[in-house]
LOTI-989163 format. One record per atom (N, C-alpha, C): residue in three letters; z, x, y. Coordinates in steps of 0.05 Angstrom, whole numbers, padded with zeros to 5 digits, always signed. Atoms other than C-alpha are relative to their C-alpha. Layout:
REM LOTI-989163
AlaZXY ...
***
This chain:
REM LOTI-989163
Met+00019-00014+00017 Met+03630+02004+05494 Met+00015+00012-00024 Asn-00014-00009+00024 Asn+03650+02017+05422 Asn-00016+00019-00017 Glu+00018-00017+00016 Glu+03591+02057+05396 Glu-00020+00014+00019 Ile+00019-00015-00016 Ile+03548+02112+05426 Ile-00028-00003-00013 Lys+00028+00004+00010 Lys+03474+02094+05419 Lys-00020+00014+00017 Arg+00019-00013-00018 Arg+03443+02131+05478 Arg+00014+00025+00012 Val-00011-00025-00009 Val+03456+02204+05495 Val-00019+00014+00020 Leu+00015-00015-00019 Leu+03434+02244+05555 Leu+00011+00029+00001 Ile-00009-00028-00001 Ile+03437+02321+05553 Ile-00012+00012+00025 Cys+00009-00014-00024 Cys+03432+02361+05617 Cys+00003+00030-00005 Gly+00000-00029+00006 Gly+03413+02434+05603 Gly-00005+00005-00029 Ile+00006-00007+00028 Ile+03380+02460+05540 Ile-00003+00031-00002 Gly-00001-00029+00003 Gly+03398+02533+05545 Gly+00014+00008-00026 Ala-00012-00011+00024 Ala+03440+02572+05495 Ala+00018-00020-00014 Val-00018+00020+00012 Val+03491+02516+05484 Val-00013-00027-00002 Gly+00012+00026+00000 Gly+03454+02453+05503 Gly-00020-00004-00021 Ser+00021+00002+00021 Ser+03397+02468+05455 Ser+00012-00005-00028 Ile-00013+00004+00026 Ile+03446+02470+05396 Ile+00004-00030-00005 Tyr-00006+00028+00004 Tyr+03466+02398+05407 Tyr-00025-00018+00004 Ala+00026+00015-00002 Ala+03397+02374+05430 Ala-00014+00000-00026 Asn+00013-00003+00026 Asn+03370+02400+05364 Asn+00014-00017-00021 Lys-00015+00015+00020 Lys+03426+02369+05324 Lys-00004-00030+00002 Ile+00004+00029-00004 Ile+03420+02299+05354 Ile-00029-00008-00004 Asn+00029+00006+00003 Asn+03344+02302+05356 Asn-00008-00002-00029 Glu+00006+00000+00029 Glu+03341+02318+05282 Glu+00011-00025-00014 Tyr-00012+00024+00012 Tyr+03387+02259+05266 Tyr-00016-00024+00007 Asn+00016+00022-00010 Asn+03349+02209+05309 Asn-00009+00005+00028 Ser+00011-00007-00027 Ser+03304+02228+05367 Ser+00002-00023+00020 Asp-00002+00023-00018 Asp+03308+02157+05394 Asp+00026-00002+00015 Leu-00026+00000-00013 Leu+03381+02168+05411 Leu+00002+00017+00025 Leu-00004-00022-00018 Leu+03368+02226+05457 Leu-00021+00001+00023 Arg+00017-00007-00022 Arg+03339+02240+05526 Arg+00011+00026+00012 Ile-00007-00025-00014 Ile+03338+02308+05561 Ile-00007-00003+00029 Leu+00005+00003-00028 Leu+03346+02305+05636 Leu-00012+00026+00012 Val+00014-00023-00012 Val+03297+02351+05672 Val-00012-00008+00027 Asp+00015+00005-00024 Asp+03266+02357+05741 Asp-00030+00003-00007 Lys+00029-00001+00005 Lys+03190+02356+05749 Lys-00010+00028-00008 Asn+00008-00027+00007 Asn+03184+02432+05747 Asn+00006+00007-00029 Arg-00008-00006+00028 Arg+03223+02439+05682 Arg-00016-00017-00020 Tyr+00016+00017+00018 Tyr+03185+02380+05652 Tyr-00027+00012-00006 Glu+00026-00013+00004 Glu+03119+02414+05663 Glu+00002+00026-00015 Lys-00005-00026+00013 Lys+03147+02481+05641 Lys+00004-00004-00030 Tyr-00007+00004+00028 Tyr+03175+02453+05575 Tyr-00024-00011-00015 Leu+00024+00010+00013 Leu+03110+02416+05560 Leu-00019+00023-00007 Lys+00018-00023+00004 Lys+03070+02481+05568 Lys+00012+00020-00019 Ser-00014-00020+00017 Ser+03122+02525+05534 Ser+00026-00011-00011 Pro-00023+00013+00011 Pro+03170+02486+05491 Pro+00021+00020-00009 Lys-00022-00016+00011 Lys+03238+02513+05471 Lys-00004+00004-00030 Ile+00001-00005+00028 Ile+03238+02546+05403 Ile+00029+00005-00010 Phe-00028-00002+00009 Phe+03304+02536+05366 Phe-00001+00007-00030 Asn+00000-00010+00027 Asn+03315+02577+05302 Asn-00028-00002-00013 Gly+00027-00002+00011 Gly+03240+02585+05294 Gly-00016-00026+00001 Lys+00014+00026-00001 Lys+03222+02511+05304 Lys-00002-00010+00029 Glu+00004+00012-00027 Glu+03193+02478+05366 Glu+00018-00024+00004 Leu-00016+00023-00006 Leu+03241+02430+05399 Leu-00017-00022+00013 Lys+00016+00022-00010 Lys+03202+02365+05407 Lys+00019-00022+00010 Leu-00020+00016-00012 Leu+03246+02327+05455 Leu-00011-00022+00018 Asn+00007+00021-00019 Asn+03243+02263+05496 Asn+00013+00007+00027 Tyr-00010-00007-00026 Tyr+03249+02283+05569 Tyr+00001-00024+00019 Ile-00002+00021-00020 Ile+03270+02239+05627 Ile+00005+00012+00027 Leu-00003-00010-00028 Leu+03267+02249+05703 Leu+00022-00014+00014 Pro-00023+00012-00014 Pro+03325+02236+05751 Pro-00006-00027+00012 Glu+00006+00025-00014 Glu+03289+02179+05786 Glu-00004-00024-00019 Asp+00003+00021+00020 Asp+03282+02139+05721 Asp+00025-00019+00001 Lys-00022+00019-00002 Lys+03324+02075+05725 Lys+00001-00018-00025 Ser+00002+00017+00023 Ser+03309+02047+05656 Ser+00018+00007-00023 Tyr-00016-00011+00023 Tyr+03359+02087+05614 Tyr+00029+00000+00008 His-00029-00001-00004 His+03434+02075+05610 His+00012+00018-00022 Ala-00011-00019+00020 Ala+03472+02132+05576 Ala+00028-00008-00008 Asp-00028+00004+00009 Asp+03533+02119+05533 Asp+00016+00026+00001 Leu-00012-00027-00001 Leu+03547+02194+05530 Leu-00018+00019+00015 Ile+00014-00021-00014 Ile+03526+02249+05577 Ile+00013+00026-00006 Ile-00010-00027+00006 Ile+03533+02321+05555 Ile-00012+00019+00021 Ile+00009-00019-00020 Ile+03528+02372+05612 Ile+00004+00028-00010 Ala-00001-00027+00012 Ala+03510+02441+05587 Ala-00016+00020+00017 Thr+00013-00018-00018 Thr+03480+02475+05648 Thr+00019+00023+00006 Lys-00017-00020-00012 Lys+03506+02537+05682 Lys+00016-00013+00023 Phe-00016+00012-00021 Phe+03560+02524+05734 Phe-00016-00003+00026 Gly+00016+00001-00025 Gly+03510+02538+05790 Gly-00017-00025+00002 Gly+00016+00024+00000 Gly+03471+02477+05769 Gly+00015-00026+00000 Leu-00017+00023+00003 Leu+03530+02429+05767 Leu-00004-00021+00022 Ser+00003+00018-00023 Ser+03522+02399+05837 Ser-00026-00016-00002 Glu+00026+00014+00003 Glu+03449+02383+05823 Glu+00002-00020-00022 Val-00002+00019+00023 Val+03466+02351+05756 Val+00016-00024+00008 Ile-00017+00022-00009 Ile+03521+02308+05787 Ile-00016-00020+00015 Glu+00018+00017-00015 Glu+03469+02280+05834 Glu-00021-00013-00017 Asn+00023+00009+00016 Asn+03414+02274+05782 Asn+00007-00020-00022 Ile-00007+00018+00022 Ile+03454+02234+05731 Ile+00008-00028+00011 Lys-00011+00024-00012 Lys+03473+02178+05779 Lys-00013-00026-00010 Asn+00014+00024+00010 Asn+03420+02129+05753 Asn+00007-00006-00029 Phe-00005+00003+00029 Phe+03445+02138+05681 Phe+00029-00006-00006 Val-00029+00003+00003 Val+03520+02130+05692 Val+00007-00029+00005 Gly-00010+00027-00004 Gly+03550+02061+05680 Gly+00030+00001+00000 Ser-00029+00001-00001 Ser+03621+02037+05681 Ser+00014+00010-00024 Asp-00012-00009+00025 Asp+03633+02058+05609 Asp-00012+00026-00011 Thr+00013-00024+00009 Thr+03592+02122+05606 Thr+00020+00023-00003 Ile-00017-00022+00005 Ile+03630+02180+05575 Ile-00014+00026+00008 Ile+00012-00025-00009 Ile+03618+02248+05607 Ile+00015+00024-00012 Ile-00012-00025+00011 Ile+03630+02315+05571 Ile-00014+00023+00013 Ser+00011-00024-00011 Ser+03620+02381+05606 Ser+00007+00024-00018 Leu-00003-00024+00016 Leu+03609+02443+05564 Leu-00002+00026+00017 Ile+00002-00023-00019 Ile+03606+02488+05626 Ile+00025+00017-00002 Asn-00023-00018+00000 Asn+03650+02549+05623 Asn+00019-00004+00024 Gly-00018+00002-00023 Gly+03712+02551+05666 Gly+00019-00024-00003 Val-00020+00021+00000 Val+03767+02502+05684 Val-00003-00019+00024 Thr+00003+00016-00024 Thr+03738+02468+05745 Thr-00022-00021-00001 Ser+00023+00018+00000 Ser+03675+02430+05725 Ser+00008-00029-00003 Glu-00009+00027+00004 Glu+03712+02368+05701 Glu+00012-00012+00026 Glu-00012+00009-00026 Glu+03751+02363+05767 Glu-00022-00008+00019 Ile+00023+00005-00018 Ile+03685+02366+05805 Ile-00015-00025-00008 Ile+00014+00024+00010 Ile+03652+02314+05761 Ile+00017-00025+00006 Ala-00018+00023-00005 Ala+03713+02268+05767 Ala+00001-00009+00029 Gln+00000+00007-00029 Gln+03710+02271+05843 Gln-00022-00021+00006 Lys+00023+00019-00003 Lys+03643+02233+05837 Lys+00002-00024-00018 Tyr+00002+00022+00019 Tyr+03650+02191+05775 Tyr+00027-00009-00012 Gly-00027+00008+00009 Gly+03726+02186+05764 Gly+00008+00013-00026 Trp-00012-00012+00024 Trp+03772+02209+05708 Trp+00000-00018-00024 Lys-00003+00019+00023 Lys+03770+02146+05665 Lys-00016+00007-00024 His+00017-00007+00023 His+03712+02169+05621 His-00010+00029+00002 Thr+00007-00028-00001 Thr+03710+02243+05639 Thr+00019+00015-00018 Leu-00016-00015+00019 Leu+03735+02286+05581 Leu+00001+00030+00007 Leu-00001-00029-00001 Leu+03758+02358+05581 Leu-00013+00010-00026 Ala+00015-00009+00024 Ala+03714+02398+05534 Ala-00010+00029+00003 Tyr+00014-00025+00000 Tyr+03684+02465+05515 Tyr-00012+00005-00027 Phe+00012-00009+00025 Phe+03641+02498+05462 Phe+00013+00026-00008 Ile-00010-00025+00010 Ile+03671+02553+05419 Ile-00013+00006-00027 Gly+00012-00008+00025 Gly+03638+02592+05363 Gly-00017+00025+00005 His+00017-00023-00003 His+03586+02645+05353 His-00020-00005+00022 Ser+00019+00003-00023 Ser+03542+02657+05414 Ser-00028-00005-00010 Ala+00028+00003+00005 Ala+03472+02631+05413 Ala-00014+00023+00014 Met+00015-00022-00011 Met+03422+02686+05427 Met-00026-00011+00013 Arg+00023+00011-00014 Arg+03369+02670+05480 Arg-00018+00023+00010 Asn+00020-00018-00010 Asn+03306+02708+05495 Asn-00024-00016+00011 Gly+00020+00017-00011 Gly+03263+02670+05543 Gly+00003-00029-00010 Asn-00003+00028+00011 Asn+03248+02602+05511 Asn+00007+00000-00029 Ile-00007-00002+00028 Ile+03268+02627+05442 Ile+00030+00003-00003 Ile-00029+00001+00004 Ile+03339+02610+05420 Ile+00006+00000-00030 Ser-00009+00000+00028 Ser+03374+02626+05355 Ser+00030-00003-00002 His-00029+00005+00004 His+03442+02604+05329 His+00005-00004-00030 Asp-00006+00001+00029 Asp+03476+02611+05261 Asp+00015-00025-00008 Gly-00013+00025+00007 Gly+03509+02543+05264 Gly+00030+00000+00001 Val-00029-00003-00002 Val+03580+02569+05273 Val+00009-00008+00028 Gly-00010+00009-00027 Gly+03612+02530+05330 Gly+00009-00029-00001 Lys-00010+00028-00002 Lys+03645+02466+05351 Lys+00005-00007+00029 Ile-00008+00011-00026 Ile+03659+02422+05411 Ile+00029-00007-00002 Val-00028+00006-00002 Val+03732+02420+05429 Val+00003-00019+00024 Tyr-00002+00019-00022 Tyr+03748+02359+05471 Tyr+00025-00017-00002 Gly-00024+00017-00002 Gly+03804+02313+05493 Gly+00003-00011+00028 Ile-00005+00013-00026 Ile+03835+02278+05552 Ile+00018+00018+00018 Lys-00018-00014-00018 Lys+03868+02306+05614 Lys+00028-00010-00004 Asp-00025+00013+00007 Asp+03925+02256+05603 Asp-00006-00030-00003 Glu+00004+00028+00006 Glu+03934+02184+05583 Glu+00001-00018+00024 Ile-00001+00015-00025 Ile+03945+02162+05655 Ile-00028-00002+00012 His+00026-00001-00014 His+03876+02183+05681 His-00024-00008-00018 Thr+00023+00002+00017 Thr+03830+02179+05620 Thr+00005-00020-00022 Asp-00002+00020+00021 Asp+03816+02124+05569 Asp+00001+00015-00027 Ile-00004-00015+00025 Ile+03844+02152+05503 Ile-00019-00009-00022 Lys+00019+00010+00020 Lys+03796+02108+05463 Lys-00026+00016-00001 Asp+00025-00016-00001 Asp+03739+02153+05485 Asp+00000+00023-00021 Ile-00002-00021+00021 Ile+03765+02207+05437 Ile-00011-00010-00026 Glu+00009+00011+00026 Glu+03753+02162+05377 Glu-00029-00007+00001 Ile+00029+00009-00002 Ile+03686+02135+05402 Ile-00018+00025-00003 Val+00017-00025+00001 Val+03658+02206+05412 Val+00002+00012-00028 Gly-00004-00011+00027 Gly+03688+02229+05345 Gly-00017-00014-00021 Lys+00017+00015+00019 Lys+03652+02173+05307 Lys-00029+00008+00003 Phe+00028-00009-00005 Phe+03586+02193+05339 Phe-00005+00028-00011 Phe+00003-00028+00010 Phe+03597+02267+05323 Phe+00000+00000-00030 Asp+00000+00001+00030 Asp+03614+02250+05251 Asp-00027-00010-00010 Lys+00026+00011+00009 Lys+03550+02209+05244 Lys-00023+00020+00003 Val+00021-00019-00006 Val+03506+02262+05275 Val+00003+00026-00015 Gly-00006-00026+00013 Gly+03540+02321+05241 Gly+00008+00022+00018 Ile-00009-00020-00020 Ile+03570+02356+05301 Ile+00029+00007-00006 Asn-00028-00009+00004 Asn+03633+02397+05287 Asn+00016-00003+00026 Tyr-00016+00003-00024 Tyr+03690+02382+05334 Tyr+00030+00002-00007 Glu-00029-00001+00003 Glu+03765+02387+05345 Glu+00013-00014+00024 Asn-00015+00014-00021 Asn+03815+02345+05385 Asn+00028+00011+00001 Pro-00027-00011-00003 Pro+03875+02387+05406 Pro+00019-00021+00012 Ser-00020+00019-00011 Ser+03940+02350+05421 Ser+00005+00006+00030 Asp-00004-00008-00028 Asp+03945+02389+05487 Asp-00027+00012+00010 Met+00026-00009-00008 Met+03874+02393+05514 Met+00000+00018+00025 Pro+00000-00018-00023 Pro+03890+02424+05582 Pro+00007+00029-00008 Arg-00006-00027+00010 Arg+03923+02483+05546 Arg-00023+00012-00015 Ala+00023-00010+00015 Ala+03864+02490+05499 Ala-00023+00009+00018 Leu+00021-00008-00019 Leu+03816+02491+05558 Leu+00006+00026+00014 Trp-00008-00025-00013 Trp+03855+02546+05592 Trp+00000+00023-00020 Leu+00001-00021+00020 Leu+03859+02585+05527 Leu-00029+00010-00003 Lys+00028-00008+00001 Lys+03783+02585+05523 Lys-00007+00016+00026 Tyr+00005-00013-00026 Tyr+03781+02605+05597 Tyr+00012+00029-00001 Leu-00013-00026+00003 Leu+03829+02662+05582 Leu-00018+00019-00016 Leu+00017-00017+00017 Leu+03782+02688+05528 Leu-00026+00007+00015 Asn+00025-00005-00015 Asn+03720+02680+05572 Asn+00003+00020+00022 Thr-00002-00017-00023 Thr+03746+02714+05634 Thr+00005+00029-00008 Ser-00006-00028+00008 Ser+03770+02775+05595 Ser-00022+00013-00016 Ser+00020-00012+00017 Ser+03711+02784+05548 Ser-00028-00001+00012 Asn+00027+00003-00012 Asn+03649+02757+05584 Asn-00006+00021+00021 Gln+00004-00017-00022 Gln+03658+02798+05646 Gln-00001+00030-00008 Ala-00001-00028+00008 Ala+03678+02863+05614 Ala-00024+00008-00017 Ser+00023-00006+00017 Ser+03622+02859+05563 Ser-00026+00003+00017 Ala+00023-00002-00018 Ala+03571+02849+05619 Ala-00001+00026+00014 Ile-00001-00026-00013 Ile+03595+02912+05653 Ile-00004+00022-00019 Leu+00001-00022+00019 Leu+03602+02955+05591 Leu-00023-00002-00020 Lys+00023+00004+00018 Lys+03541+02926+05553 Lys+00009+00002-00029 Met-00011-00001+00026 Met+03583+02916+05491 Met-00002-00026-00015 Thr-00002+00024+00017 Thr+03577+02867+05433 Thr+00029-00006-00006 Phe-00028+00007+00008 Phe+03638+02831+05406 Phe+00011+00021-00019 Gly-00009-00020+00020 Gly+03642+02881+05349 Gly+00009+00026+00014 Gln-00007-00025-00014 Gln+03642+02941+05396 Gln+00025-00004+00016 Met-00025+00005-00014 Met+03696+02909+05438 Met+00024-00001-00019 Gln-00022+00003+00020 Gln+03738+02891+05377 Gln+00009+00027-00011 Gln-00006-00026+00012 Gln+03735+02963+05352 Gln+00011+00021+00020 Ser-00008-00019-00021 Ser+03753+02996+05419 Ser+00029-00005+00008 Glu-00029+00003-00007 Glu+03828+03008+05428 Glu+00003-00001+00030 Lys-00002-00001-00029 Lys+03818+03024+05502 Lys-00009-00027+00012 Tyr+00009+00026-00010 Tyr+03778+02960+05513 Tyr+00021-00022-00005 Met-00020+00020+00007 Met+03831+02918+05478 Met+00024+00002+00019 Tyr-00022-00003-00019 Tyr+03884+02947+05524 Tyr-00008-00012+00027 Phe+00010+00011-00025 Phe+03841+02929+05585 Phe+00000-00030-00002 Met+00003+00029+00003 Met+03828+02859+05558 Met+00028-00014+00001 Lys-00026+00012+00000 Lys+03902+02844+05547 Lys+00012-00001+00028 Asn-00010+00001-00028 Asn+03918+02863+05619 Asn-00015-00020+00016 Ala+00016+00020-00015 Ala+03861+02820+05645 Ala+00009-00028-00009 Met-00010+00026+00010 Met+03887+02763+05601 Met+00027-00007+00013 Asp-00026+00005-00011 Asp+03957+02770+05629 Asp-00002-00012+00028 Glu+00004+00012-00027 Glu+03931+02754+05699 Glu-00005-00030-00002 Val+00007+00029+00003 Val+03902+02688+05675 Val+00023-00016-00011 Ile-00024+00013+00012 Ile+03964+02671+05634 Ile+00020-00007+00022 Gln-00018+00005-00022 Gln+04007+02678+05696 Gln-00009-00023+00018 Ile+00011+00021-00017 Ile+03961+02633+05735 Ile+00001-00027-00015 Ala-00002+00025+00016 Ala+03958+02581+05678 Ala+00028-00011+00001 Lys-00028+00009-00002 Lys+04034+02578+05679 Lys+00006-00012+00027 Ala-00004+00011-00027 Ala+04033+02568+05754 Ala-00014-00027+00004 Cys+00015+00025-00002 Cys+03983+02511+05745 Cys+00013-00022-00018 Gly-00014+00021+00015 Gly+04032+02475+05698 Gly-00010-00002-00029 Ile+00009+00001+00028 Ile+03999+02492+05631 Ile+00023+00006-00019 Asn-00022-00002+00018 Asn+04046+02486+05572 Asn-00003+00024-00019 Asn+00000-00021+00021 Asn+04065+02541+05522 Asn-00017+00024+00006 Thr+00015-00024-00008 Thr+04035+02599+05560 Thr+00010+00025-00014 Glu-00011-00024+00012 Glu+04081+02647+05524 Glu-00014+00008-00026 Thr+00014-00006+00025 Thr+04038+02642+05461 Thr-00030+00002+00004 Met+00028+00000-00006 Met+03970+02642+05495 Met-00014+00027-00007 Leu+00012-00026+00005 Leu+03957+02717+05489 Leu-00005+00003-00030 Glu+00004-00002+00029 Glu+03968+02716+05413 Glu-00022-00018-00010 Asp+00020+00018+00008 Asp+03925+02655+05405 Asp-00028+00009+00008 Ala+00026-00010-00010 Ala+03869+02684+05447 Ala-00010+00024-00016 Leu+00008-00023+00015 Leu+03868+02749+05409 Leu-00009-00008-00028 Lys+00009+00010+00026 Lys+03862+02710+05343 Lys-00028-00011+00003 Gly+00026+00011-00005 Gly+03802+02673+05372 Gly-00021+00022+00004 Phe+00018-00022-00006 Phe+03771+02738+05397 Phe-00008+00015-00026 Ala+00005-00014+00025 Ala+03778+02770+05328 Ala-00020-00014-00018 Met+00018+00016+00017 Met+03737+02714+05298 Met-00029-00001+00010 Met+00027+00000-00011 Met+03676+02725+05342 Met-00019+00018-00017 Ser+00019-00015+00016 Ser+03613+02750+05307 Ser-00004+00028+00011 Pro+00002-00028-00010 Pro+03610+02827+05312 Pro-00026+00006+00014 Asp+00026-00005-00012 Asp+03536+02826+05329 Asp-00006-00017+00024 Gly+00005+00019-00022 Gly+03543+02771+05381 Gly+00004+00012+00027 Lys-00002-00009-00027 Lys+03536+02780+05455 Lys+00010-00024+00017 Thr-00010+00021-00018 Thr+03573+02741+05509 Thr-00023-00011+00017 Ser+00021+00012-00016 Ser+03532+02694+05552 Ser-00004+00016+00026 Met+00003-00015-00024 Met+03546+02737+05613 Met-00015+00026-00005 Leu+00015-00024+00006 Leu+03520+02800+05579 Leu-00030-00007-00003 Gln+00028+00009+00002 Gln+03457+02761+05561 Gln-00012-00006+00027 Asp+00010+00004-00028 Asp+03451+02740+05634 Asp-00007+00026+00013 Val+00004-00026-00013 Val+03457+02812+05658 Val-00025+00013-00012 Glu+00023-00012+00012 Glu+03406+02836+05607 Glu-00026-00013+00008 Ala+00024+00015-00009 Ala+03357+02782+05630 Ala-00002-00001+00030 Lys-00001-00001-00029 Lys+03374+02796+05703 Lys+00002-00028+00013 Arg-00006+00027-00010 Arg+03399+02725+05714 Arg+00026+00001+00016 Lys-00025+00002-00015 Lys+03454+02706+05763 Lys+00022-00007-00020 Thr-00023+00004+00018 Thr+03521+02708+05726 Thr+00018-00023+00009 Glu-00020+00021-00007 Glu+03578+02657+05725 Glu+00025+00013+00012 Leu-00023-00014-00013 Leu+03622+02703+05767 Leu+00017-00020+00016 Asp-00016+00019-00016 Asp+03643+02644+05811 Asp+00022-00014-00016 Ile-00020+00014+00015 Ile+03679+02609+05754 Ile+00019+00018-00015 Phe-00018-00020+00014 Phe+03709+02672+05724 Phe+00017+00015+00021 Ala-00017-00017-00017 Ala+03735+02728+05769 Ala+00005-00014+00027 Asn-00004+00011-00027 Asn+03724+02691+05835 Asn+00021-00022-00001 Thr-00020+00021+00003 Thr+03764+02631+05811 Thr+00028+00011-00006 Val-00026-00013+00006 Val+03819+02675+05782 Val+00012+00012+00025 Ile-00010-00013-00025 Ile+03825+02714+05847 Ile+00009-00021+00020 Glu-00007+00022-00018 Glu+03826+02650+05888 Glu+00026-00013-00007 Leu-00025+00012+00010 Leu+03881+02619+05845 Leu+00023+00020+00002 Gly-00021-00021-00002 Gly+03919+02685+05845 Gly+00011+00001+00029 Glu-00008+00000-00028 Glu+03920+02684+05921 Glu+00016-00025+00006 Lys-00014+00025-00004 Lys+03942+02611+05920 Lys+00029+00001-00010 Tyr-00026+00000+00013 Tyr+04001+02625+05874 Tyr+00014+00027+00003 Asn-00012-00026-00005 Asn+04016+02696+05899 Asn+00003+00017-00025 Ile+00001-00015+00025 Ile+03996+02728+05833 Ile-00021+00022+00002 Ser+00018-00023-00003 Ser+03964+02797+05832 Ser-00021-00001-00022 Thr+00022+00001+00019 Thr+03895+02800+05798 Thr-00018+00025+00002 Pro+00016-00024-00003 Pro+03872+02873+05801 Pro-00022+00003-00020 Tyr+00021-00004+00021 Tyr+03833+02872+05735 Tyr-00024-00018+00006 Asn+00022+00018-00007 Asn+03792+02812+05756 Asn-00014+00009+00026 Lys+00013-00011-00024 Lys+03780+02843+05824 Lys-00019+00023-00006 Ile+00018-00023+00009 Ile+03752+02906+05791 Ile-00025-00011-00013 Met+00023+00011+00014 Met+03707+02865+05746 Met-00019-00015+00019 Lys+00016+00014-00020 Lys+03683+02822+05804 Lys-00018+00020+00015 Glu+00015-00020-00016 Glu+03662+02884+05844 Glu-00021+00013-00017 Met+00019-00013+00017 Met+03628+02917+05785 Met-00024-00019-00006 Ile+00022+00019+00006 Ile+03587+02854+05768 Ile-00017-00005+00025 Glu+00016+00003-00025 Glu+03567+02846+05841 Glu-00018+00024+00004 Val+00017-00024-00002 Val+03540+02917+05839 Val-00023-00003-00020 Ile+00021+00004+00020 Ile+03501+02901+05775 Ile-00020-00020+00010 Glu+00019+00020-00009 Glu+03471+02838+05805 Glu-00016+00010+00025 Glu+00013-00010-00024 Glu+03455+02874+05870 Glu-00023+00019-00007 Asn+00021-00019+00008 Asn+03413+02924+05831 Asn-00020-00011-00021 Tyr+00020+00012+00018 Tyr+03372+02875+05790 Tyr-00028+00009+00009 
***
C-alpha cells in the first residue's frame, strides 16, 4: 500500500473530532467513523457540533465487512481501547496502518499484541486542548499529531512517509521525531504532572503556569516519571524536564486539561494510564512515586463523590 485512500476513526471526542472534521472537510468519501448501534442512534439524533458546525459524518458498524481501512486512527479514552481492538478486526488488513492518539505509553503495546508491530506507529496529539461540553466541541486549530516508529526492527519505516503524504494532502499538522519513544514519554511526562493536578486543583493551564507552588509540585511529579523512563531504557532523560517545561509554557492559558474536563463533567478519568501506571512501574523498578500516589488518592476521592 503506497497511498492512503480509506480512513477509519474510532472515537470522536475532544481529539478525534478534530481530525474527523479535517478529513471530512477534505473529502467525506475517504472517511468512516466506527460506532456501535447505541452511538449510531445517538449521533443521528444529536450530531456532534464542531466549532459551531454540525459534523455530518459517514458512520460504520463493527459488523460491516465491506470496508478495508488503509489508516485507522484510535482516539477513544483508554477505557474503550479493548472494545476498539475487537471492533476494528473486520477493517484491518495486512497493510493497514494503526495510529493511537490515546494518552499514556501503553496503548500501542496493547494494540500490537493483537495486530503486530509492523504497521502500528507510536503517536500522540499535542496542542491546545479542545473544549467539550456535551456534544459541542470547540478547538482553535493549534495542535499536531506527533508520530513515528518504535524501531526499524519491528515497524515498517515506509509507513512514516505514507502517513505524511496523506496528512500533507488533507492539511493535518504533524511531526516525525528522530527518537519517537523518547517523544512519547515526554508527552506522558507532561500529562501525568499537569492533567492529574489540574483535575484536583480545578486550575487552567494559565493558573498553573502562574503558580510558583504548583510549578514546584509539578517538577517533583515529573522527576518520578523521568526516573521510570530512564529505567525503561528511554534515551536522553537528563534533558526531559527542561523540554517538558518548555512544552507546558506553550499551553493556552485559558485551556483546561482533558482530565479536568472529565472531572467537571463527572466522567471517569484516565487515572489508570497516569498515576496507576506510574505507581506500577515504580514498584517494578524500585522507584519511589509519592507525588503520583497522592494524586491517585485525591482523584479517587473526587470520583467517589460524583
